[in-house]
C-alpha positions as CSV (number, residue, x, y, z in Angstrom):
1,X,-200.9,179.7,-173.3
2,X,-204.0,178.4,-171.5
3,X,-205.8,177.5,-175.2
4,X,-202.7,175.5,-175.9
5,X,-202.7,173.5,-173.0
6,X,-206.9,173.3,-173.5
7,X,-206.0,171.6,-177.0
8,X,-203.2,169.4,-175.6
9,X,-205.5,166.5,-174.0
10,X,-209.0,165.7,-172.7
11,X,-209.6,166.8,-169.0
12,X,-212.1,166.9,-166.7
13,X,-214.9,169.9,-166.7
14,X,-213.2,171.3,-163.3
15,X,-209.7,170.8,-164.6
16,X,-210.8,172.7,-167.9
17,X,-212.1,175.6,-166.1
18,X,-209.0,175.8,-163.7
19,X,-207.1,176.3,-166.9
20,X,-209.1,178.6,-168.5
21,X,-209.0,180.6,-165.4
22,X,-205.1,180.4,-165.1
23,X,-204.5,184.1,-164.8
24,X,-202.8,184.6,-161.7
25,X,-200.1,183.0,-159.7
26,X,-202.6,181.6,-157.3
27,X,-204.5,179.8,-160.0
28,X,-201.3,178.1,-161.2
29,X,-200.6,177.1,-157.8
30,X,-203.9,175.6,-157.6
31,X,-203.4,173.9,-161.0
32,X,-200.5,171.7,-159.8
33,X,-202.7,169.8,-157.4
34,X,-206.0,170.3,-159.3
35,X,-204.2,169.0,-162.5
36,X,-202.8,165.8,-161.3
37,X,-203.7,162.4,-163.1
38,X,-206.1,160.2,-160.5
39,X,-204.4,157.2,-159.7
40,X,-200.9,158.2,-160.6
41,X,-198.3,159.5,-158.0
42,X,-195.9,161.1,-160.5
43,X,-196.9,164.5,-161.8
44,X,-198.2,164.8,-165.4
45,X,-197.2,167.7,-168.0
46,X,-199.7,170.0,-166.7
47,X,-198.7,169.8,-163.3
48,X,-194.7,170.1,-164.4
49,X,-195.4,173.2,-166.8
50,X,-197.7,174.8,-163.9
51,X,-194.7,174.3,-161.6
52,X,-192.2,175.7,-163.9
53,X,-194.3,178.5,-165.0
54,X,-194.7,179.6,-161.1
55,X,-191.2,179.2,-160.5
56,X,-190.3,181.5,-163.3
57,X,-192.6,183.9,-162.0
58,X,-191.3,183.8,-158.5
59,X,-187.8,184.0,-159.8
60,X,-188.6,187.3,-161.9
61,X,-189.9,188.5,-158.6
62,X,-187.3,187.7,-156.3
63,X,-184.8,189.0,-158.7
64,X,-186.9,192.2,-159.1
65,X,-186.9,192.3,-155.0
66,X,-183.3,191.9,-155.0
67,X,-182.9,195.3,-156.7
68,X,-183.5,196.9,-153.2
69,X,-180.1,195.1,-152.0
70,X,-178.0,196.7,-154.8
71,X,-178.2,200.4,-153.5
72,X,-178.2,201.7,-150.1
73,X,-179.1,205.2,-148.8
74,X,-176.4,206.8,-146.5
75,X,-175.7,210.0,-145.0
76,X,-173.2,211.6,-147.7
77,X,-169.8,212.6,-146.5
78,X,-169.4,214.7,-149.5
79,X,-172.4,216.9,-149.7
80,X,-174.8,218.6,-147.7
81,X,-178.6,219.9,-147.8
82,X,-179.1,223.8,-147.4
83,X,-181.6,224.1,-144.5
84,X,-182.8,227.3,-143.1
85,X,-181.8,227.3,-139.3
86,X,-178.7,227.9,-137.1
87,X,-175.5,228.3,-138.9
88,X,-172.1,228.6,-137.4
89,X,-169.9,231.4,-139.1
90,X,-166.4,232.6,-138.1
91,X,-166.4,235.6,-135.5
92,X,-164.4,238.4,-137.7
93,X,-165.2,241.0,-135.0
94,X,-162.1,240.2,-133.1
95,X,-159.0,238.0,-134.4
96,X,-158.4,235.7,-131.5
97,X,-158.3,232.1,-130.3
98,X,-160.2,230.3,-127.6
99,X,-157.8,231.7,-124.8
100,X,-157.7,235.4,-126.0
101,X,-161.3,235.6,-126.8
102,X,-162.0,234.5,-123.4
103,X,-159.5,236.6,-121.6
104,X,-160.4,239.7,-123.4
105,X,-163.9,239.4,-123.4
106,X,-166.1,242.5,-123.4
107,X,-162.8,244.6,-123.4
108,X,-161.3,244.0,-127.1
109,X,-160.5,247.8,-127.6
110,X,-157.8,247.6,-124.8
111,X,-154.0,247.9,-125.7
112,X,-153.2,244.4,-124.5
113,X,-156.4,242.8,-126.6
114,X,-155.3,244.6,-129.5
115,X,-151.6,243.3,-129.0
116,X,-153.1,240.0,-128.6
117,X,-154.8,240.1,-131.7
118,X,-151.8,240.8,-133.7
119,X,-150.0,237.7,-132.0
120,X,-152.8,235.6,-133.1
121,X,-153.2,236.7,-136.6
122,X,-149.4,235.6,-137.1
123,X,-150.1,232.3,-135.3
124,X,-153.1,231.8,-137.7
125,X,-150.9,232.5,-140.5
126,X,-148.2,230.2,-139.5
127,X,-151.3,227.4,-139.3
128,X,-152.3,228.1,-142.5
129,X,-148.9,227.9,-144.2
130,X,-149.4,224.3,-145.2
131,X,-153.1,224.6,-146.4
132,X,-153.7,223.7,-150.2
133,X,-153.2,226.5,-152.7
134,X,-155.3,226.4,-155.7
135,X,-154.8,227.7,-159.0
136,X,-158.0,228.9,-160.7
137,X,-159.4,231.9,-162.5
138,X,-161.4,234.1,-159.9
139,X,-164.7,233.9,-161.7
140,X,-164.5,230.1,-161.2
141,X,-166.4,228.6,-158.5
142,X,-164.2,226.4,-156.4
143,X,-164.3,225.5,-152.9
144,X,-162.5,223.2,-150.3
145,X,-161.9,223.2,-146.9
146,X,-158.4,224.6,-145.4
147,X,-157.4,226.0,-148.8
148,X,-156.7,229.2,-150.4
149,X,-156.8,230.2,-154.2
150,X,-154.8,232.1,-156.6
151,X,-154.7,233.3,-160.1
152,X,-150.8,234.3,-159.9
153,X,-151.5,238.0,-159.3
154,X,-153.8,237.9,-156.0
155,X,-155.2,235.4,-153.5
156,X,-158.5,234.8,-151.9
157,X,-160.4,232.8,-149.9
158,X,-164.1,231.6,-149.9
159,X,-165.7,231.3,-146.3
160,X,-167.0,228.3,-145.3
161,X,-170.3,227.9,-143.4
162,X,-170.6,225.1,-140.6
163,X,-173.5,223.2,-138.9
164,X,-173.6,224.0,-135.3
165,X,-174.2,220.3,-134.5
166,X,-171.5,218.7,-136.5
167,X,-168.3,220.5,-137.8
168,X,-168.0,218.2,-140.8
169,X,-171.3,219.4,-142.0
170,X,-169.9,222.2,-143.9
171,X,-170.4,224.0,-147.1
172,X,-168.1,226.3,-149.2
173,X,-170.0,229.8,-149.8
174,X,-169.7,232.7,-152.4
175,X,-168.6,235.0,-149.8
176,X,-165.0,235.8,-150.8
177,X,-162.0,237.9,-149.4
178,X,-159.1,239.1,-151.5
179,X,-155.4,239.6,-150.4
180,X,-153.1,242.0,-152.6
181,X,-149.8,243.1,-152.0
182,X,-146.9,244.9,-153.9
183,X,-143.2,245.1,-153.2
184,X,-140.4,247.1,-154.1
185,X,-136.5,246.4,-153.3
186,X,-134.0,248.9,-151.4
187,X,-130.6,248.6,-151.3
188,X,-128.6,248.1,-148.2
189,X,-125.7,250.3,-147.4
190,X,-124.9,248.9,-143.7
191,X,-125.5,245.7,-141.8
192,X,-127.8,242.7,-142.7
193,X,-125.2,240.1,-142.1
194,X,-126.4,239.0,-138.7
195,X,-123.5,240.9,-137.0
196,X,-120.9,239.1,-139.0
197,X,-119.9,242.3,-140.5
198,X,-118.4,244.4,-137.5
199,X,-116.8,243.9,-134.2
200,X,-118.8,246.8,-132.7
201,X,-121.2,245.4,-130.4
202,X,-123.5,248.7,-130.5
203,X,-123.7,248.3,-134.4
204,X,-124.2,244.2,-134.6
205,X,-127.9,244.4,-135.4
206,X,-128.1,248.0,-137.1
207,X,-129.1,247.8,-140.9
208,X,-129.0,250.8,-143.0
209,X,-131.4,251.0,-146.1
210,X,-132.0,253.7,-148.8
211,X,-135.8,254.5,-149.5
212,X,-137.5,255.7,-153.0
213,X,-136.6,259.1,-152.1
214,X,-132.8,258.3,-151.7
215,X,-133.0,258.9,-147.9
216,X,-130.9,256.4,-145.8
217,X,-132.9,254.9,-142.8
218,X,-130.9,253.3,-140.1
219,X,-132.8,250.5,-138.2
220,X,-132.1,248.4,-135.3
221,X,-133.4,244.8,-136.2
222,X,-132.4,242.5,-133.5
223,X,-133.9,239.3,-134.9
224,X,-131.4,238.4,-137.7
225,X,-130.3,234.9,-138.6
226,X,-128.0,234.0,-141.2
227,X,-130.0,233.1,-144.5
228,X,-133.0,233.7,-142.9
229,X,-135.6,236.4,-143.5
230,X,-137.1,239.0,-140.7
231,X,-140.5,240.5,-141.8
232,X,-141.7,243.5,-139.9
233,X,-145.3,245.2,-139.7
234,X,-145.7,248.6,-138.7
235,X,-148.4,249.2,-136.1
236,X,-148.5,253.2,-137.4
237,X,-149.2,252.3,-141.2
238,X,-150.4,255.3,-143.1
239,X,-151.4,253.5,-146.3
240,X,-154.8,253.6,-145.8
241,X,-157.9,251.5,-144.3
242,X,-157.6,247.7,-144.6
243,X,-154.0,248.2,-145.3
244,X,-150.5,247.3,-143.7
245,X,-147.1,248.4,-144.2
246,X,-144.9,245.2,-144.2
247,X,-140.9,245.2,-144.4
248,X,-138.6,242.3,-145.1
249,X,-134.9,242.0,-144.4
250,X,-133.1,238.9,-146.1
251,X,-129.9,238.2,-143.9
252,X,-127.0,237.3,-145.6
253,X,-126.0,233.8,-145.6
254,X,-121.9,233.6,-144.7
255,X,-122.1,229.8,-145.3
256,X,-124.0,229.0,-148.6
257,X,-124.9,230.9,-151.5
258,X,-128.8,231.1,-151.0
259,X,-128.8,234.9,-150.1
260,X,-125.2,236.2,-151.0
261,X,-125.9,240.0,-149.8
262,X,-128.6,241.4,-147.6
263,X,-131.6,242.5,-149.4
264,X,-134.4,244.7,-148.2
265,X,-137.9,245.3,-149.1
266,X,-141.0,247.4,-148.6
267,X,-144.3,245.9,-149.1
268,X,-148.0,247.2,-149.2
269,X,-150.7,244.4,-147.9
270,X,-154.4,245.1,-148.5
271,X,-157.5,242.9,-147.4
272,X,-160.5,243.6,-149.4
273,X,-164.1,243.5,-147.9
274,X,-166.2,240.5,-148.2
275,X,-167.9,239.9,-151.6
276,X,-170.5,237.9,-152.3
277,X,-172.8,238.9,-149.6
278,X,-175.3,241.2,-151.6
279,X,-175.5,238.6,-154.4
280,X,-177.8,236.3,-152.2
281,X,-179.7,238.4,-149.7
282,X,-181.9,235.6,-148.6
283,X,-179.0,233.7,-147.6
284,X,-177.6,236.6,-145.4
285,X,-180.0,238.4,-143.7
286,X,-177.6,240.3,-141.4
287,X,-174.6,241.2,-143.6
288,X,-172.5,242.8,-141.0
289,X,-172.1,239.7,-139.4
290,X,-170.3,238.5,-142.3
291,X,-168.1,241.5,-142.9
292,X,-164.4,242.1,-141.7
293,X,-164.2,245.5,-139.9
294,X,-161.4,247.9,-141.2
295,X,-159.4,247.3,-138.3
296,X,-159.3,243.5,-138.4
297,X,-158.3,243.9,-142.1
298,X,-155.6,245.9,-141.6
299,X,-154.4,243.5,-138.9
300,X,-154.8,240.5,-141.3
301,X,-152.9,242.6,-144.1
302,X,-150.0,242.6,-141.9
303,X,-149.9,239.2,-140.1
304,X,-146.6,238.0,-141.6
305,X,-144.9,240.7,-139.6
306,X,-146.7,240.7,-136.2
307,X,-145.2,239.3,-133.2
308,X,-147.6,240.6,-130.6
309,X,-144.4,241.8,-128.7
310,X,-143.9,245.6,-127.7
311,X,-140.5,247.1,-128.7
312,X,-139.3,250.1,-126.7
313,X,-137.5,252.9,-128.3
314,X,-134.0,253.7,-127.9
315,X,-135.1,256.5,-125.0
316,X,-136.6,253.5,-123.3
317,X,-140.3,254.6,-123.7
318,X,-143.1,253.2,-125.6
319,X,-143.7,256.7,-127.8
320,X,-144.0,255.1,-131.1
321,X,-141.6,257.7,-132.2
322,X,-139.0,255.4,-133.6
323,X,-138.9,252.8,-135.8
324,X,-138.1,250.2,-133.3
325,X,-141.2,251.2,-131.5
326,X,-143.4,251.6,-134.5
327,X,-142.5,247.9,-135.9
328,X,-143.0,244.1,-134.7
329,X,-140.7,242.0,-136.1
330,X,-141.0,238.1,-136.5
331,X,-137.7,236.3,-137.7
332,X,-138.4,232.8,-139.8
333,X,-135.9,230.1,-140.0
334,X,-133.8,229.3,-143.0
335,X,-135.9,226.5,-144.1
336,X,-139.0,228.3,-143.7
337,X,-141.0,229.0,-147.2
338,X,-141.1,232.5,-145.6
339,X,-137.4,233.1,-146.0
340,X,-136.8,233.0,-149.4
341,X,-133.5,232.6,-151.7
342,X,-131.7,235.5,-152.9
343,X,-133.1,235.3,-156.4
344,X,-136.7,236.4,-155.3
345,X,-138.3,239.3,-157.4
346,X,-140.6,241.8,-155.9
347,X,-143.6,239.8,-157.3
348,X,-142.2,236.8,-155.6
349,X,-141.8,238.6,-152.1
350,X,-145.5,240.0,-152.6
351,X,-146.8,236.7,-153.5
352,X,-145.4,235.4,-150.2
353,X,-147.5,238.3,-148.2
354,X,-150.7,237.5,-150.0
355,X,-150.3,233.6,-149.2
356,X,-149.7,234.4,-145.6
357,X,-152.5,236.6,-145.3
358,X,-154.6,234.5,-147.1
359,X,-153.9,231.3,-145.1
360,X,-154.4,233.6,-141.9
361,X,-157.9,234.2,-142.9
362,X,-158.5,230.6,-143.8
363,X,-156.9,229.5,-140.6
364,X,-159.1,231.7,-138.5
365,X,-162.3,230.3,-140.5
366,X,-161.0,226.7,-139.8
367,X,-160.1,226.8,-136.0
368,X,-161.1,230.2,-134.7
369,X,-164.1,231.2,-132.8
370,X,-167.4,230.9,-134.3
371,X,-170.9,232.3,-133.7
372,X,-174.4,231.2,-134.6
373,X,-176.6,233.0,-136.9
374,X,-179.8,232.4,-138.3
375,X,-179.7,231.8,-142.2
376,X,-179.5,228.9,-145.0
377,X,-176.9,226.4,-143.8
378,X,-175.7,222.8,-144.0
379,X,-177.8,219.6,-142.9
380,X,-177.2,216.1,-143.6
381,X,-177.5,214.9,-147.2
382,X,-178.9,211.8,-148.0
383,X,-177.1,209.9,-151.0
384,X,-177.8,206.7,-152.8
385,X,-175.0,204.3,-153.5
386,X,-175.8,202.0,-156.3
387,X,-173.7,198.6,-156.8
388,X,-174.3,199.1,-160.5
389,X,-172.8,195.6,-161.5
390,X,-175.2,193.8,-159.8
391,X,-178.3,196.5,-160.5
392,X,-177.4,196.6,-164.4
393,X,-177.2,192.5,-164.1
394,X,-180.7,192.4,-162.9
395,X,-181.9,194.9,-165.0
396,X,-180.7,193.6,-167.9
397,X,-181.4,190.0,-167.3
398,X,-185.1,190.7,-166.4
399,X,-186.1,191.6,-169.7
400,X,-184.1,188.8,-171.3
401,X,-185.6,186.2,-169.2
402,X,-188.9,187.7,-170.2
403,X,-188.0,187.8,-173.7
404,X,-186.9,184.0,-173.7
405,X,-190.1,183.3,-171.5
406,X,-192.1,185.0,-174.4
407,X,-190.5,183.3,-177.3
408,X,-191.2,180.0,-175.7
409,X,-194.7,180.6,-175.1
410,X,-195.3,181.9,-178.6
411,X,-193.6,178.8,-180.1
412,X,-195.7,176.3,-178.0
413,X,-198.9,178.1,-177.9
414,X,-198.8,178.8,-181.6
415,X,-200.2,175.4,-182.6
416,X,-203.6,176.3,-181.2
417,X,-205.9,179.0,-182.2
418,X,-205.7,181.9,-179.5
419,X,-209.3,183.0,-178.8
420,X,-210.6,186.5,-177.4
421,X,-210.3,186.5,-173.9
422,X,-213.7,188.4,-173.9
423,X,-216.6,186.7,-171.5
424,X,-218.9,186.8,-174.5
425,X,-216.5,184.7,-176.6
426,X,-215.8,182.5,-173.6
427,X,-219.6,182.0,-173.3
428,X,-220.2,181.1,-176.6
429,X,-217.4,178.5,-176.7
430,X,-218.7,176.5,-173.5
431,X,-222.2,176.6,-174.8
432,X,-222.3,173.0,-175.5
433,X,-221.3,172.5,-172.0
434,X,-223.7,174.6,-170.0
435,X,-226.6,174.4,-172.2
436,X,-226.9,171.0,-170.6
437,X,-227.8,172.5,-167.3
438,X,-231.3,174.0,-169.0
439,X,-233.0,176.5,-167.1
440,X,-231.0,175.2,-163.9
441,X,-228.0,176.4,-162.4
442,X,-227.8,180.3,-162.2
443,X,-225.9,180.7,-158.9
444,X,-223.7,177.7,-159.3
445,X,-220.0,178.0,-158.7
446,X,-217.8,176.4,-161.6
447,X,-217.2,173.3,-159.3
448,X,-220.7,172.9,-158.4
449,X,-221.6,173.1,-162.4
450,X,-218.7,170.2,-163.1
451,X,-220.4,168.0,-160.5
452,X,-223.9,168.4,-161.7
453,X,-222.9,167.5,-164.9
454,X,-220.9,164.7,-164.1
455,X,-217.4,166.6,-164.5
456,X,-217.0,164.5,-167.6
457,X,-213.8,165.0,-169.9
458,X,-213.8,167.3,-172.9
459,X,-211.2,169.0,-175.1
460,X,-210.7,172.4,-177.1
461,X,-210.3,171.3,-180.7
462,X,-211.5,171.5,-184.0
463,X,-214.7,169.8,-185.4
464,X,-214.4,168.5,-188.8
465,X,-217.4,169.0,-191.0
466,X,-219.5,165.7,-191.2
467,X,-217.4,164.5,-188.0
468,X,-219.2,163.0,-185.1
469,X,-222.7,165.2,-186.1
470,X,-224.6,162.4,-188.2
471,X,-224.8,164.9,-191.2
472,X,-225.6,168.3,-189.2
473,X,-223.3,170.6,-190.7
474,X,-223.3,174.3,-190.7
475,X,-225.0,176.3,-193.6
476,X,-222.5,176.8,-196.5
477,X,-220.3,174.2,-195.9
478,X,-218.5,173.2,-199.0
479,X,-219.8,176.3,-200.7
480,X,-217.1,178.7,-199.2
481,X,-214.4,176.2,-198.2
482,X,-210.6,176.1,-198.2
483,X,-208.5,174.1,-200.4
484,X,-210.3,171.0,-199.1
485,X,-213.7,172.7,-199.5
486,X,-214.5,172.2,-195.7
487,X,-215.3,174.9,-193.2
488,X,-214.2,173.7,-189.8
489,X,-215.1,175.4,-186.4
490,X,-213.9,175.7,-182.9
491,X,-215.9,173.6,-180.5
492,X,-215.9,171.9,-176.9
493,X,-215.4,168.2,-177.9
494,X,-216.5,165.5,-175.6
495,X,-214.3,162.2,-174.8
496,X,-217.5,160.2,-175.1
497,X,-218.0,161.5,-178.8
498,X,-214.9,159.6,-179.9
499,X,-213.6,161.9,-182.0
500,X,-210.1,161.4,-181.0
501,X,-207.3,163.9,-180.0
502,X,-205.7,165.9,-182.9
503,X,-202.0,166.0,-182.3
504,X,-199.8,168.8,-183.5
505,X,-201.1,172.2,-184.8
506,X,-204.8,173.1,-185.8
507,X,-205.3,172.7,-189.5
508,X,-205.0,176.1,-191.5
509,X,-208.3,176.9,-193.2
510,X,-211.6,178.7,-192.9
511,X,-213.5,178.4,-189.7
512,X,-217.2,179.9,-189.2
513,X,-217.3,179.9,-185.1
514,X,-220.7,178.7,-184.9
515,X,-221.9,175.7,-183.6
516,X,-223.4,173.0,-186.0
517,X,-227.2,172.9,-186.2
518,X,-229.7,171.2,-188.4
519,X,-230.4,172.5,-192.0
520,X,-234.0,173.4,-191.3
521,X,-233.1,174.9,-187.8
522,X,-230.3,177.2,-189.4
523,X,-232.5,178.0,-192.3
524,X,-235.4,178.8,-190.2
525,X,-232.9,181.1,-187.9
526,X,-231.9,182.8,-191.1
527,X,-235.6,183.4,-192.4
528,X,-236.4,185.2,-189.0
529,X,-233.1,187.0,-189.1
530,X,-234.3,188.2,-192.5
531,X,-237.7,189.1,-191.7
532,X,-236.0,191.1,-188.7
533,X,-233.7,192.9,-191.1
534,X,-236.5,193.4,-193.3
535,X,-238.5,195.3,-191.0
536,X,-235.4,197.5,-190.0
537,X,-235.2,198.3,-193.7
538,X,-238.7,199.5,-193.7
539,X,-238.2,201.8,-190.8
540,X,-234.9,203.1,-192.7
541,X,-232.8,202.2,-189.6
542,X,-230.2,200.7,-192.0
543,X,-229.4,200.3,-195.3
544,X,-229.9,197.5,-197.6
545,X,-226.6,197.0,-198.8
546,X,-225.4,196.9,-195.0
547,X,-228.1,194.0,-194.0
548,X,-226.8,192.0,-196.9
549,X,-223.3,192.4,-195.9
550,X,-224.1,191.6,-192.4
551,X,-225.7,188.3,-193.6
552,X,-223.1,187.4,-195.8
553,X,-220.4,188.0,-193.1
554,X,-222.3,185.9,-190.7
555,X,-222.4,183.0,-193.2
556,X,-218.8,183.2,-194.0
557,X,-217.2,184.2,-190.8
558,X,-213.9,182.7,-190.6
559,X,-210.1,182.7,-189.0
560,X,-207.1,181.7,-190.8
561,X,-204.1,180.4,-188.8
């Protein structure tokens, strides 16, 4: 672009040098003032173009800087960063809330602490009854807060680790516990109508049902409501570790047909060990802190039927020898999801038991007592939020603007020959100016050189053969010319030469690129060159054919535009 400006008109040597050095924004800014026309208030073309170029570059830099306003770095509300340190995990050694944990601290093995544990387990199940239920394959990793998971046949829960500093900083782990259950129906031969089947007050709450061996069992179940379901868990369950025997009585509804006749169920509920601890030993350096003990697993398995209330036997003693003293009972309202309609199957009843147990574990992890361990846990994560509408506009607009500017520059600058920017090439072009200093001025600055030379006006242009040289032409003129038989060359033309200003494109043709000299001077120069090359030939330092080629190239150097 600078060569086009230099060829556009005569300029002082100082302005000429300023334009040649116009390769930075500071030089362009200096040109706005230095390129003014003396004695004229209005800006000239050079000043306007310099200002426009400066504004374009500033605008591009401003838009690039605006990219910093299209994004922000915030603390993520959806993601966390795992770091090693204190981690808050649910305390699984005792199923209690804040009150019972503090009340029985240090004495969790007492009878009172054990029955409090049963009541809290049922309370956790009621708390978790409205937690989200996600249907997903067991092998697929899905994790949400206050949620349980099922594949239709079993329920499971994935524990959540939290930061001790902020409850909201949580991450779902691979530690998984399963809840399984199976149920079978039994015929009811007496009772199950909430006392509406007899006038004998001593038989109002008696229910007789037939077990799998055909034996009739008569239990006194006082917690009955028409249309509701009474769930019972056996304190003396003998189904094995991590297991609980659960029973359910669906009381007949005398008003609606939801439960037309009494129904009785016996279920086996199990809670597995916590899986996934051994998968990542580096994450869980103390595995026992993450495991549910067998006793607590049995409590959670029967959570749907625990009341935490002791029932005395018919003899008034707490002997655990009668069904009434072995069972704890909870009657759920008719509109509760734990009081199903009369068309539920054994699989449906087992589904309720599993869901209640999984919900109890989830609620315990959400609101139960916690303890700190040293392991990998959640910490605040940084997230970059990008306003892509503005970012894309800037990222797309900058190259488009640069492309348009480049196209305009090419169209404008294509009218002049663009020279190599090397120092040697530039020094060769400026020889007509600087040779006037003679042997002086080695330490002068550009401004000082211009002042020494009188700061006369020059232009970057084309010197035609025989134009203003008094017949001094370069060697070979007319012998290897273009269509007009001329060999032109680029030069710095002085305004005093009176050659005028050539408008438009520089002419096409051949250019020798050397400064015209007298014929005898050129012949002497060539003679010296030939002698030098002959000496090189004698020394066998360069092949003769190559010397001839170099001499011919020197004579016919050209540039086509």
